N, C-alpha and C positions, 0 to 999 in steps of 0.2 A: 505493498499498499504505500502511495506518494508521500509524500509530508502535507499536502496541500488536501489531499481528502482524508488526514488529520488532525490538522489544527483546523480547519470548517466546522466540523460537528463540537470540538471541542466547542468552539469562540459560540455559536448559538446555542450551545448549554448551558456556557455562562449568560449568556443575554438573557433566558427563559429565563433561569435563576434573577436575574436581575430586577427582573418583568414582576416577577414574582413575587417577590420575598424586598426588595429594596424600595422598587415604586411603593408600596401600601405602606413602607415606615415615613416616607416621602411626605404621603400624603394624607397618615394620619395627623404629624406636624406642622406642616404647613396650615391644612387648615387649624388648627388649636392657637396659632403662633397669630397669624391674621385676624383670631377671633380675635381673642386677646387687645393684637393695635384697635383693631374699630369698638372696644372696650373703653379700653382709654383715651383713644383719641375723640373719644363724642362725650370726655368730657369740658364740662361749660367753660374751666378752667385752662381745657389744654385746645379747644377751636379757638379762640383768641388767638390765638398763636399762627398766623398767617402759614408757615409749614406744617407745621400739623396737620393743614388739612389737605394738602400734598398727599404727606401719608397716610392719611386719612382714604381719600379716596384709592393709592394705592394697594391700599389694604382690599378695598372692596375689588378688586380688581386683581390680585391674585389671588383669591379666590374662584374666579373665573378660571382665569388658567390652569392653578392645580386640578377644579374637577373633570375640563375640559379634555386638560393634554395627558391626567393618567389613566383615571376611568377607565376611556374608550382604551388605554392598552392595556391592560392588566383585561380587560370581558375579553377583547380578543385575542387574544394571548392564553389563556383560558379553556375558550368555548372555540377556536378556531372560527370567527363568527367571519363569514364571506363580505367583505370590504364593496362600500356598493358607493359609485358614486355620488349620490347625492351625500353620504356620510363622508366625502373627503372632503369636498365643499363646503359643508357645513364647518366643521369639525379643525379645518386648516382655518376657514377666515377667523370664524370664534377666539381659537390660540392665538392668532397674529395680528390681531387685532387687541386685545387686551393685551398681549408683549407689547406693543409700543404703546399703549396706555402706559403701562405700569415704568416702561421709560420712561418717559419724556415727566410723565413725573417728577419722577427723581430728576432730572433734567432743572424741571424749574424750581424744585423744592432745592436747587443749590444755588440758582438765579436768584434764588428770594435771599437767602443768605449773603451769595454779593451785595443786593441791592438795598439790604436790611444796614448793610454796614457802610453803605456808599458813603461820603460827603455830599452828593449832589442830591439837591432836596424833590427833583422831581423822577430822579432814579428810586430813592424811596419810598414813593407812594406804590412803585408795583408790589413793598412788602407789606399791602395790607392789608387784611380779612376778607374785606365785602372784595377785593381785585382779583383775588387767589376762587374763592368760591362762585362769584358770582360770572365770570367772564376768561378765566385761566384755562377754569378745570374745564368748563365745557366745550369751549372750543378745541383742548386738544381730543377731547372725547370724539366732536366730529370731525376732526379730521383722519383722526386713525378709523372712523367706518366708514369713510370715504375710499382712504389712500388703499388700505388691501382690498378695494372691491375684487380684482383683478383674481383675488383664488374661485370667486365664485364663481367665475366666465371661464376659466381654464384647467381648474384641477379635478385628473376626473383617474378613476381606479384600473388599473393592470394587472393585472396576473395579482391579486390580491394584495396591492402598495399601490400609492399615493401619487401621482408622479406630474408635471407639468410638458405638455408633447409643445417637440417643436420649439421654435423662439421663444415662445412663454418660458422656459426651463429656464432659459438666458435671460431673461428677462426678472423673470424672480430672484437667480443669483445675484444679480446690479443690484435689485433692490435691498435684497438683507444684506450683502457686504457694505453697504452708503448707510441706509437707514440704520441697522443695525450692529454690524460691528463699526464703524466709521463713524458719524456725526455722533452717537449718546454718549463713548468714550471724553469726546475732541469736546464737547461741551462742557463733559462732568467734570475734567483737569480745566480747563480752562476757569470756570468760573469758581474751582477750587483754590488755584494756586492764584486769582485776585480779591477771593474771601483772605486769604493768609495776609493777603497785602496789607487789604483796609483793618485789619484786625491788629497788625504792629502799629499800621500811622495813628489809630485810633488807642494804642497804647504808649503811642510815645507823646502823643498831647497827654494824654493820663496825666504820663507824667508830670510834664511838660506845667501843665496848669496848675501840678500840685506840691511842685517847688515856688513857681510862680502868687501860689496864694502861701497862708497861714500853716505852717504845719500842723493843724490838731490832729486828732484821736478816729473824728467822725468821716475826713478826710481818706484819711489810711482805709479808713473798714471801708465803704465805697468803692474804692479803686479797688484794694483786692475781690470785693464779692464780683463785679463787673467781669475781671480779668478771669475771673474763676467760668463765669457763664459766658465770654467766649473761646475760653478753650475747649467746655465741655459741644458747641455747638460747631467747633472744629473738627472736636474728633470725631463727632455722629457725621459729619461730613465727610470728612476723609474714608471713612473705614466704610464707608456705604461705596465711593466710588470705588476703591480697591476691590471688593468683595463683587463690583460687578462688571469690572473690565478682565478681572479672573478669572470671572464664570464664561463672559463674555465671548474674551480673545480669541480659547484655543477652537471654537464650534465655526467663528471669523474665518481662521485660518483655512480649515478643513472646505467650510467651504468656497476659497481663495483656490484652494487645489483640485478641489472635485469639478472648475471651471476652467482649471487652463490643463486638466488633463487629460480631460474632456471633451474641448475642444481643436486641441495638438494632434491627435490623431495616433495617441498611445494606446498599443495593444497590453489590455492589461489579461493577466495568467487568472483561473480562479480562483490562487490562493493569494493573492495581491487584493481581489473583488472579495475577498472574504475578511480581510483585515481593515480596509479601509468599511466595509459596510459594521463591524465593531468601533471602530474610530466612531465614524456619528452616532454611533447609538449612547457610545460613554459622553462624549460633548450632547447628545439631547441629553444627558443627566443632568450636566451643567446647567444646562434655560430652566432650571426648577430649585437651584442651589437659593438664588438671589428671593425668590417669593417667599422662600423656604423657613430663611435664616432671619430675617426683615428682623421680626419679635425680638429674638434672643440677641441679635445687634447692640437692639437697642437694651436689653437691659444691661449688658453687660459694658457696657459705655458707659449712658445713662442712670447720672442720677437720680435724676427729677423721674424717670420712667419708670426704676425700680421704687422711688417713696408712692408713685398712682397704686403697680402692682400693690406696694401693701396697704394702703388706704382700701383700696379694693376686696381683699380676703379678710382686713380686720371689720368690713362693714356686714357678711357676708359672716361672717363668724358670729358675729354680735347680730344679727338676722334669724340663725339657726341653733345658737347658744341659749337666748335668749330670750323668745317668745312669752317663753310659760312662767318667769321670773315677774315680767309684763305683764299678764295675766294678774298676776296672785298681787301683783303689787294694786293693779286696779281693783283687783275684789278688796282687800282690805281698806282702800284708801274710801271705799265704797260705803263697805260696812263702818268703819270710822263717824263718817256722813251721818248716815241715821242714827246712830249711838247719842252723836253728837244733837243730832236733830227730835229727838227722842226726849234725850234732858231738857231742852229749853223748853219744848211745849208743856213739860211735867210741871215747872215754875211755874206758867200761866195759871190763875185763879179764875175761875169762874166765874161772870162777870155778877152779881147780884141783882 
């Protein structure tokens, strides 16, 4: 038996095991994490921060990504369900549209932090809550409902796989390389570096203002508190950009490699095709990494996020552990009120 015949069944077996056992773990942790995100970012104290509105919208979209992307994979792999063209069109469109919304919500969150730290008054207006809630978020949703419309038109099912025939495959590859692998990381890095520069400028100005005024303890405490907030925002921003780029870059490189080798006339062996298919499968898993890890990244990085989780857990514990005590207190209060009323009425003498 040749090496290619030996490697191909092994890679298929590994792929099936990952689909049956690893994908469900990603699905459970991803759904749980995004539900926690939604609960926390819906709190009134956090909704007043414009950047958190992008995180909230991204959490809703991440639930669509995980359910539309993973559940059909598990089902078709387990039951050998026949994939139809309608299934390919709907799943490809919903999955890609949701992914793009989530990506560009994070891009706008980076821009929001940059605008908030800017010294330009007009630019700082973009970091207002109403601008994010009523203008930018609906605009991103509308744009990414329209842009992936080619998937509803060209996607077909051949040999139980979803493909793009003819020139539509090249168009979809260019679409993926530019709008997924190139533009979002460039924008995230650019806004992150500009945010870092603006924070350094603000820090220098606060220190200069501090030395030119009275050296009182109140000014020192305010300065240190503001620096901590700026550092926390910068850490959250940088870790999101790093996770996104590290999980998206391999998929973009693999897509670029597939396009170059497909149109260069290279004849591929069965072993090479099986290895490339397995690599594409692994890079596909990375697409679910960021929608799954966002909650846990916020938890380890943001002190404010951890405090909100503590408040929610304490509230749930009080509601679950003390309703009987509250009812007993209410009953005791009512009994005391009845006793006091009886004592008062017993002292009233009848009118002669």
